[in-house]
C-alpha positions as semicolon CSV with decimal commas, in nm:
position;residue;x (nm);y (nm);z (nm)
1;M;-1,692;2,331;6,035
2;D;-1,389;2,521;5,870
3;L;-1,548;2,668;5,572
4;Q;-1,575;3,048;5,485
5;K;-1,863;3,230;5,668
6;Y;-1,972;3,543;5,757
7;E;-1,931;3,722;6,107
8;I;-2,254;3,638;6,268
9;T;-2,453;3,879;6,573
10;T;-2,677;3,694;6,790
11;S;-2,962;3,789;7,045
12;D;-2,910;3,774;7,409
13;D;-3,105;3,433;7,448
14;W;-2,897;3,271;7,112
15;L;-3,230;3,257;6,921
16;I;-3,167;3,519;6,622
17;Y;-2,863;3,527;6,436
18;E;-2,803;3,823;6,198
19;F;-2,512;3,856;5,915
20;I;-2,440;4,054;5,588
21;S;-2,445;3,873;5,249
22;K;-2,134;4,036;5,050
23;G;-2,161;3,985;4,651
24;P;-2,273;4,175;4,299
25;K;-2,620;4,282;4,443
26;G;-2,442;4,435;4,707
27;Q;-2,444;4,390;5,129
28;I;-2,804;4,212;5,201
29;K;-2,895;4,151;5,554
30;K;-2,977;3,772;5,621
31;V;-3,139;3,646;5,982
32;V;-3,172;3,301;6,113
33;I;-3,417;3,284;6,382
34;Y;-3,485;2,929;6,603
35;Q;-3,862;2,937;6,661
36;H;-3,940;2,741;6,951
37;I;-4,247;2,485;6,845
38;I;-4,299;2,240;7,163
39;G;-4,080;2,086;7,427
40;N;-3,729;2,072;7,260
41;L;-3,813;2,121;6,943
42;Y;-3,733;2,445;6,735
43;N;-3,800;2,563;6,360
44;L;-3,470;2,717;6,154
45;A;-3,626;2,993;5,979
46;F;-3,358;3,186;5,745
47;G;-3,415;3,442;5,484
48;D;-3,330;3,816;5,418
49;K;-3,408;4,024;5,693
50;T;-3,673;4,314;5,601
51;G;-3,818;4,640;5,777
52;E;-3,699;4,847;6,100
53;F;-3,868;4,539;6,327
54;G;-3,616;4,252;6,159
55;N;-3,900;4,053;5,991
56;L;-3,803;3,778;5,782
57;D;-3,861;3,703;5,424
58;D;-3,771;3,333;5,329
59;L;-3,934;3,363;4,981
60;V;-3,710;3,658;4,828
61;I;-3,426;3,557;4,580
62;S;-3,108;3,718;4,622
63;N;-2,878;3,600;4,392
64;N;-2,575;3,749;4,535
65;E;-2,357;3,494;4,444
66;D;-2,256;3,363;4,776
67;T;-2,479;3,049;4,844
68;E;-2,233;2,831;4,986
69;I;-2,089;3,116;5,233
70;V;-2,446;3,189;5,333
71;L;-2,535;2,839;5,402
72;A;-2,193;2,795;5,578
73;T;-2,286;3,092;5,794
74;V;-2,637;2,933;5,876
75;A;-2,456;2,610;5,960
76;S;-2,246;2,780;6,222
77;T;-2,564;2,932;6,407
78;I;-2,657;2,568;6,438
79;Y;-2,338;2,487;6,629
80;A;-2,417;2,793;6,850
81;F;-2,728;2,724;6,911
82;F;-2,659;2,390;7,046
83;D;-2,405;2,515;7,232
84;H;-2,646;2,750;7,434
85;H;-2,995;2,517;7,394
86;E;-2,866;2,174;7,499
87;G;-3,080;1,889;7,406
88;S;-3,273;2,050;7,158
89;I;-3,398;1,937;6,833
90;V;-3,414;2,117;6,496
91;L;-3,633;2,116;6,242
92;A;-3,542;2,267;5,877
93;K;-3,709;2,285;5,560
94;G;-3,694;2,523;5,249
95;S;-3,985;2,783;5,204
96;T;-4,012;2,608;4,857
97;K;-3,937;2,251;4,678
98;S;-3,645;2,403;4,509
99;R;-3,492;2,545;4,854
100;T;-3,540;2,222;5,017
101;R;-3,343;2,063;4,725
102;L;-3,047;2,322;4,754
103;Y;-3,045;2,247;5,126
104;R;-3,061;1,855;5,066
105;R;-2,750;1,894;4,826
106;H;-2,551;2,109;5,055
107;L;-2,629;1,848;5,351
108;S;-2,526;1,551;5,081
109;L;-2,195;1,749;5,028
110;L;-2,088;1,816;5,370
111;L;-2,259;1,492;5,538
112;D;-1,897;1,337;5,645
113;L;-1,840;1,685;5,807
114;I;-2,179;1,706;5,967
115;E;-2,207;1,356;6,130
116;K;-1,922;1,426;6,343
117;D;-2,090;1,685;6,535
118;F;-2,446;1,616;6,439
119;L;-2,733;1,329;6,405
120;L;-2,896;1,407;6,066
121;F;-3,248;1,280;5,991
122;G;-3,485;1,348;5,656
123;E;-3,868;1,313;5,642
124;L;-3,963;1,157;5,354
125;N;-4,359;1,031;5,319
126;N;-4,435;1,136;5,693
127;E;-4,143;0,885;5,786
128;I;-3,852;1,014;5,964
129;E;-3,512;0,827;5,849
130;R;-3,160;0,864;5,938
131;F;-3,044;1,102;5,648
132;V;-2,910;0,927;5,312
133;K;-2,739;1,115;5,042
134;N;-2,928;1,281;4,748
135;K;-3,295;1,132;4,879
136;E;-3,587;1,363;4,820
137;Y;-3,649;1,464;5,180
138;S;-3,914;1,710;5,238
139;S;-3,739;1,843;5,589
140;F;-3,475;1,776;5,816
141;I;-3,437;1,712;6,157
142;I;-3,098;1,764;6,351
143;S;-2,978;1,703;6,683
144;K;-2,649;1,710;6,849
145;R;-2,453;1,380;6,896
């Protein structure tokens, strides 16, 4: 995707990605962590980096007025993750209903771009289906084409 994004640094195993959000609230450290669940399934965890050990706070509201850049940066980590973890599947869900709605809106807006490289599914009422714009999914599943 050719969207504006922040520069990322990554761990040697390509499971942890860090970047700095820049806006009116200053520079805020962000972290994306791909957590192994089972088999080839990973959870995408995202939030502010807190503490010296890099804990993740996925409930904080930064309001740094750079949502689109932050989400494009998170999306760029998905490309890097799949480049280094072929055959994996990523599960993503907002830490709150409002965040899940935000992610759904952005996925809907960029669906044509996303579907060039990925298969995107949504979970609705414990059923998995191919992602459809603007449906009230509770989580998202992504795999590389």
